[in-house]
N, C-alpha and C positions, 0 to 999 in steps of 0.2 A: 525540224524534225517534227515527223507527225504526232499528232496530237492522241495519246491513252486519255481512256474512257476511265472518269476519277468516282469515289462513293456516291457524287452528288446525280453523277449520271446515271446512276446502277439507281437511284431511290428512285429518282422523276420516273424513268423508268417502268416502277415496279410498285410505283404509286404508294411510298412507303417511305418514312425518315432516313435522315442521312446516319443516326447513331441505331437503328434496324439493319440498316445495309451493315455497318461496322460488324454487329455482332454478330450478326449471320455471317458474315464472313470470314471472322474470326472464329467461328465453333465452337460462341458462348453461351451459355445458359441461357434459357427463357423467351426463345425462339423457336418458333411450331415447325417437323419438319417439311411439312407444304411448305411453308415460306422459306425457309434456308431453301430450298430445293428450286424454288420459284429465282428466288435473287442467285444464288449462283449459274444457275445456267445460263438468265440476262445479263449476269458480271464477264461471261465466257463471251456471249455472243456479240459484245458492242469492246471485248478487249479489251478490261478489266484487267490492270500489272496491278499489283501491291504494292506503298511503299519501299525501299529500297529494294527491289528489283532490279537488279544492273543489268537486264533486258540482254541477256544472256540467251540462245538458244534456248528452244521449254523443252525439259526433259518428257519427251514422250511414253508411255504405257501403255504395249500391243496389248490389250486383254480379251479373249478368248469367249465366250459367252455360249455356252449350250444354246442349242435355238430350237431343238427339235422338238417334236410332239412327244417322241418317248419317253418325257425328263415329268411324263404323268400331269400334263398340263399345269404344269405348278409355272407357270409364266408370270403371276404377280408374283409369283417367290424371286425369282429371279430378277423381277423388274425392280423391287426393294433395294436387292440385292447394289441391283449396278447403282441405283441414286445414294441410298452410304458412298460407297463407290465415289460418285462423283464430286460431292460435299464435298467430303477426305480428301481429295485430288486438286481439289478447289484453294483451299487453306494450303492446302503443303506444297503448292504451286507444279503442281505436276499438270500434264493433260492426257486422259482416256483414249485410246485409239481403238474402240469397241471392232469387234470384228464377231457378227454370231457366225458358229458352223452349224451347219444341219445334220451334226451327226452325234454321239455319243462322243465316241473318236477319234481325234483329231487326225487328219489326212498328212500325215509326214512331210507330202510334198508341195500341197501347200501351206505348210511351213516353213518349207525353206524357199517357197515364192517368195511370200510373206519377207522375207528375209532378206534376201536379195535385191527387194522394189524398194525397199527404204528400213534406214537404220530403225530401232527404237530404244529407248534409254534401259527397259526389262520389259520385263514378258509376265501375264497375269491369267493364267486361268480358270473359271469361271464356272464350277460345273462340271468338270470333266475330268477323269478320271487320264494320266497321259500313260501313254503304252508304251511300251519298252523303248522304241525307237523314236517317241517325241523324248522319254524321258532322257535318252542319251545327248540329244541335243540341247534340254534346258540344263544338263550337268553345265555343257560346254560354256551356254550364256550363265550359269552364274547367278544372275539379276535373274530370280523368279518369286514368284511367292504364288502356293494356289488356294485357291478360297472355295469353300462350299465341299471340301473336297481333303482326305489326309491320306499323306505318303505313308505306307504301311514301315518304307524300309529308311523313313526319315532322310531323306534325300533336302527337302525340301522346305523354306518356309510355307506355314500353310495355316489356315484358319476358317473356322465351322463353327455349327453351336454344340453346346457337348449333347451329343444322339447319346451315350451310355445313360445318364442320368436323366436325361430326358423320356426316356424311352419308359426307365425306373417310373419316374414322375406318372408317365401316361396309366398306365399297368396299375397303380400303385393306387389313384382315384380310383379303378376298379374295385381294388383290395382292397379299399376302406370301405366303399357300399355295402363291401360283405358277398362279392361275385367272387365262388372262390373253381369257377371252370369255366378258363379263356382264353382265348382264340387272339392272335395275333394275323392281322392280312401283311401279306409284305406284301416288294412292290421288284422292280431289280433290286439286287445285290451288288453295293458298290460300297466302298471302307466305310460312310456317313452312314445305310441304311445297314449296314448288319449292325454298327454298333447299338444302334435303338432297337435292333433283333436281341441283340447280350444285354440291352436294359430289363424289354420283358423279361430274359429267362430268369434274369436273377434276382427280380422283385417275385418272380414263380416263387423259386427256389425259397425263398426266405420268410416266405406267406402259409403258416401250415392251412395242412390242407388243398390246397390249389394244387392243381393242375392245368397246365397251359397248353395250346396243338399250333402249328404256325402250317400256313395254307403258304402257295404264293399265288400272288392274283397279278400277272403281269399288264401293264398300265390300265391298274385300275378296270380292268374287265366285265361291263354290264354283265355279259354273259355269264359270265365264270360268278360272276357276284348272284345273279337268281340261280345259279347250279345251286351255289355256297348253303345258299337260304333256303333254296326246297328241300336238302338235306338234313336240313333242322327242324324243317315241318315236320320229315320224315321221322325223326325221333332217331336220327342215325347217328348223331350225336347232342349234347347236351348245352356247349356253352350261351352262360348269360349274360357275359358280359367280351366285349369286342375292343382290343386294339391295333389301330390302322396308324399302319406305316407313315402317313399323309394326309390329311382332310379332302383329298381329295376323293380316295379310296375310301374312306369315312363318309362320304357325302353316297359316292354310290351303291354303297353295302345299306343305308336307311333307307333309301332310294325303292330297293332292292326286298328289304323287310317289310315294307308298308305296302308294296306289290303283292306281297303274298299274305297280308295281314294282320304281318306283326305289327305292335307297335314300340316306338320309343322313345320315350326306355322305360315305359309299363313293363314291358314284355321280355326286351334284348336293352339291354345296353352299351354304349357305343363312344370310343374318344379318339379323335385324331391328335394330328398332329403338324406346324409350322402355324395356322393361327392364321389362311388365307384368307380376305377377302372372303369371301364368298360363304367361311364359316362364321360370319355373323350374321349372315341374311335367313338362315334357314328359322326356323319355327317347332321348335327348340332352337334357341341358339346351340350351336356346338362344341359340345366340352372336347381342350384340345390342350397342347402344348405350344404357348408361343416363342418364336423364334425372333431377337432382335437383330436384325437385316442390318439395320442403323450403325449396330455394335461389327458388325463382322465386317463393312465396309470400313468402317473411321480403322480399324483394325490392319485390315490389311494394307492399306495403306502405311500406316505406320512398319510393319513389318517391310514393304517394298521402300520409304525413304534409309529403315537402316542397311537395308541390303543394299541398296546405292552406295550408302557410303562406310559401306564393309566385306563388299566382296566375297570375300573368305570367312567371312565371321560363322559359327556354328547355325544348324538347321535351329528354326525355332517353329514348336507346332503349338496355336492356341486356339483358346475352347472359349467360345461365350457364353454365360446365362440363358438358361432358359425359365419361363416362368409358366404358371400351370392358368389356364382358362378354365371357369369352371362350366359355365354355362348348363348347357338344361338335358342333356342326354342321357347323364347317369341316372339310374334310381335306386336307391338303398333297398337291399334285399336281406330277408334274413338268412343268418348264418347257422346252417342245421348242426 
């Protein structure tokens, strides 16, 4: 019989102890996510099989991931989610078959072709909102999990960040600093971003004297941001605090503000969402709301395992917590 790799082989390849490999592969605490991910990838490459694995055919989960620039340059965000999925899948004995799509809507012809070419135990859509045609096919498959999106009709298991309360948290960071004329910069509306919008509206409604304005900036367009800032400079509007639907929009808005002579946060305060790597590279650091991508990945795999064991179970829609990153792009102002 062909020998499979063991934990000692993985430890030697990773340059760590066997106990570190054991804890990483069993998802125990005390291991950084970078180390856990590196060990998991090496274990997959070496053909490591956990003790007790019967050697039966691996369960493959066909995983469609949005890969289009229309996602707003959020590649680091989806990379982090996929890393979380891979770590949890390895622990669960699942293999993710990642397939990037170059559109926000999965083509039914491609979906059918993939299904005909190779069977899969289950399907995950990451950052993709299923069209009616795709939804019909997913209903027939049953073993489906949607990641970083939600199904308004509650037909599928879903997991994502708590966008409503995250939007409210971001807005309240501005309100707590005294801002009452607030702007919300949206992007493409989908179930997740619409909940962020509702969180903004809720926070504004609860704050005495607060006023909210909403504008749409598709793909965080730089020209749109410059025009938005010029209107503010010409005093066509009076917002002092801005909540952007994601960090990329916040960064581009800050660049437009600085180009027109505004200081952030002395003149205008800005908060983003997601805590992308670029947020920590800014000076001052971008104030934002952090999404736990590792938790989303782990929860998605847990939902898939549940669905594989009980295809007829009722749908579960899970939300992972978000947290405030204070940063330095919000300034305290006096309340009139």
